Structures are given as C-alpha cells and as structure tokens.
C-alpha angles and dihedrals in degrees: 000000000000104000090231112142101186121121097242136037143087139221137215120204122193129175093264105019142033133192137186120208123206137160128247094280093068107035091111098034094054091054091050095049104036132063109254091202091061102034137051110216116224135177108238095228105022093045102025128193094251092062092047091049090049088058100042113022107091121226108273090019120146123218115201126214137180108246090205090066103045134065123230090255093052091050092050090051092048092049090050092051091050093045091055089066096039096264137109141223117228132187114246115226088214129022106241091213090066091066094056102032095099097164096046112148116252118258114270112281103174120127117261116235133203122250102231117248089235088067100032094051093207135051122249090240091056092048092050091050091052094048093044089055088057088052091051092048089054093044092243125146099205146347125226112222114202100164115091092210090056090051091047089054095045097047098032091234134138134197144175101233095115120050112250092001121093095224137134109209109233146114131240143190117211114199127209090251089060092255112139130202107204115199102211135112104278090216088068093059113077119214092249091055092049090049092052091051089068126211141340097040135133132176125205138209116287115300085212087076085074096237110198118261086246089072089061089049092050091050093048098042096054090091100015124122091214141028110294108237144042113007091011139101095278116104129202117219098192101085120065095221134069120253128205089222098046116024114210115215093168125036117196101322115214141136110293119235105249138148089250112089132174113258092251092067096066103081098038090050092052091047092051091049090053092050091047091050091048091050092049093051092047092049095051090050089060094055115103112254093011125116 
C-alpha cells in the first residue's frame, strides 16, 4: 500500500488524510520510497500516532483495524487514543486491503521439519506436560500461542516461512491435559513429523483461510470448564503483561539462553563460528584501503 520496504513502521489511512510512522532508521528511506503527495511522514516517537489522530480523526470518527494483526495491548492503546478525541476503534470483519492486493504472495507451503532431540534437549511431549502443569497450577484450561518461535520451541519443529529464521508460521492452543491444537495446513506436516510430536496432537486446516476466532473458541471449549474467551479460563501468551481479563500463566515459552547446551549443539556451533569468521575476513578484504 505504501511502497515502504523497511522492517518496522505502520500507517494510518483516513478518508481525507494518511500518515506513515517510522523510527529514526528510516526517516530518509521512507521519503525516497513513498509518495509525499499521498503520505505524511511522521517519526514514531517524536510525532506519535496519538497526536496525529488528535489533529485528523473527526469527533465520532471510527478507525478500523484487523484483529488478526494486533495484540490485545495494541488494540487497547488504539482505542484509548481514539477515545481521547471522541472517536472509536473497531475491528473489521474483513481487511479491505485483501480485496485489492492482487499480487499478494501465496501462503507458506513448505514442509515442516523436526528439530532433532539431540539439539532440542527435551521432547515436545515432555515440554507440553511441563507447560500444562503450569496451566493446572493456575487453574487455566488452555493457553493460546500466537508466536511462531514459541510454537517452534514447544513442538520441536522448524520451518522456512521467514527468511533467515527457522520458523513455521502458525498458531496453537495448548490445553491443560497437554493436548495441543495446531493451526497449520495439515499437508505441511509429514507423517514422520506428526509421529515424533507424540500424542495427543491434532493439526487443523490452514489458518491462512482466515477461520473466524469462533473456531478457536469451539476447539478450546470442547473440554473447557468455562467459556473460552475474555474473562474466562483461556490465557493468551502473546503479551508480556498480565491482564485482568485474560490471565497469562505462560508467556512465550522457549528454550532459555544459558551456558548449558545439549551435546548436539557443539559441532554446529563451531561450524557456524568458522563460517562467520570466514565471512568477516572476506568482507574486510573488500573494503577500500583495507588489507
């Protein structure tokens, strides 16, 4: 929509005005890549969104957002900023960009692979049992995992959906009985990967089909003691803070960075260090005036 290719930023489009917000890394790049006649350029901290909305969002105005793309905390902040000027933020049932994005890339279709136990240090079944015990201790029925790195850690899986990051984009619900509902195209999960995940495990149709949130609720509530969403026993692991509406017993589970590594990490780590050193030497030799 904007033509901006930087790694961080966001845009707000109103009927009569539009702005793009970036940090100090992209103040020059955004002006080179985006049409200055269509966009107002703003620094994300020095010229924040709330001040721009105060100038341009009319009283009683409604600002739409895609609930698939924003955390609960982000939505609360956006609603507060709109309310300050007499407006509101409302979830859109369909993202209007989807209807005009004709050259949108296809959803990831690569095959998911297992992360060998020699490197993971613990089986997925064991990890799920440990996290489910935390849920039970906190009287929670399930936790919704929205971070792909958390899911990669929990299920001991790897993918190629993100350049330079071994992630498979997906969502998951881990229940207090260690059962996990994994929202990923089942065709991407080979039988051998499913077998290594252990039981209980179940994959679902592609999340890229934009299943309604209700389908998550139906999946989670099948064995829940309470209703599945806000104010219930379901927790969300995406935010880093606790919420009165959605208690968080587990926040982004993953392997901690410690000095202790499983034996299988030794050789790959040494190999990566050698490649990094070789790259550094080769790069310095290309610099003018360097030997």
